[in-house]
C-alpha positions, 0 to 999 in steps of 0.5 A, spaced: 674 496 710 676 503 711 683 505 711 686 506 718 687 513 720 695 514 718 694 511 711 688 515 710 692 521 712 697 519 707 692 518 701 689 525 703 696 528 702 697 524 696 691 526 693 692 533 695 699 533 691 696 530 685 691 536 685 697 541 686 701 538 680 695 538 676 694 545 677 701 547 676 701 543 669 694 544 667 695 550 662 703 548 660 704 546 653 710 541 650 715 547 650 714 549 657 714 543 660 720 541 657 724 548 658 730 548 663 732 554 666 740 552 665 743 546 662 744 542 668 737 543 671 731 539 670 725 541 666 718 540 669 717 534 665 723 531 668 721 532 675 715 528 674 718 523 671 723 523 677 717 522 681 714 516 677 721 513 677 722 513 684 715 510 685 717 504 680 723 503 684 720 502 691 713 498 689 717 491 689 720 493 696 713 495 698 710 489 695 715 484 698 714 488 705 706 487 705 707 480 703 712 478 708 708 482 714 701 478 712 705 471 712 708 473 718 702 475 722 705 482 723 698 485 723 695 491 727 690 497 726 694 502 730 695 507 732 702 508 729 707 513 730 713 515 726 720 514 730 725 519 730 729 516 724 722 516 720 721 524 722 728 525 720 727 522 713 720 526 712 724 532 714 729 531 710 725 531 703 720 536 705 720 543 702 724 547 701 730 543 701 735 544 707 740 539 704 741 537 697 744 531 694 744 529 687 738 523 685 741 516 685 742 514 678 736 509 678 731 515 679 734 520 675 729 522 669 730 519 662 726 524 658 724 521 651 718 522 647 713 528 649 713 532 655 706 532 655 706 524 657 710 526 664 704 528 668 699 522 666 705 517 667 706 520 674 699 520 676 699 513 674 705 511 678 701 515 684 695 510 683 699 504 684 702 507 690 695 508 693 693 501 691 699 499 696 696 504 701 690 499 701 694 493 701 697 495 707 691 496 711 691 492 717 698 490 717 703 493 722 706 498 718 711 500 724 714 494 725 714 492 717 721 494 715 724 495 708 731 496 706 731 502 701 733 500 694 737 506 693 742 505 699 742 499 703 744 502 709 737 506 709 732 502 713 725 504 715 718 502 717 713 502 711 709 507 715 716 512 714 716 510 707 709 512 705 710 518 709 717 520 706 713 518 699 708 524 700 713 529 703 718 527 697 712 529 692 711 536 696 719 537 695 718 536 687 711 540 687 715 546 690 720 545 685 715 545 679 712 551 682 719 555 682 720 552 675 713 555 673 715 562 676 721 562 672 718 560 665 719 565 660 713 568 656 715 564 650 720 558 651 724 556 645 721 550 642 
């Protein structure tokens, strides 16, 4: 069964994000991926690891929402629209950042090992998210609600969550692009 239009659109955004990040990181070496412009700034590898951690924090929430929707018969093939809060959340994370807040501790990157591992780890987490898009096909992604594992006061539709995830990736693609532009020609190892 083909993905409904709204989920297919998010899949296409996710694929475009993947290709953009692969292009930005393709020619970078270990030192360049680990280079920081300042002591409190993230390096490119940390940005990718932040995206990976964010996905892994949300996967159980998404899985529970999909299971609950199927169990409760919340089924629909759309069309679906983002509500005003969903549009706000997407606006909030789209680049360039208009509002900057520190990342919650649970999704801050933990950098250990090789910086060269960061992109493959992110790409694998992205594939896991795309599996959730497939699993959500046929459920009412407008009426299926989640509570954010980052802040229990934030509630949104599954459609909004998927839309925010793609926009969040774009925010950090913007960040990686800026970091890449700041790279010294020979970063210190």
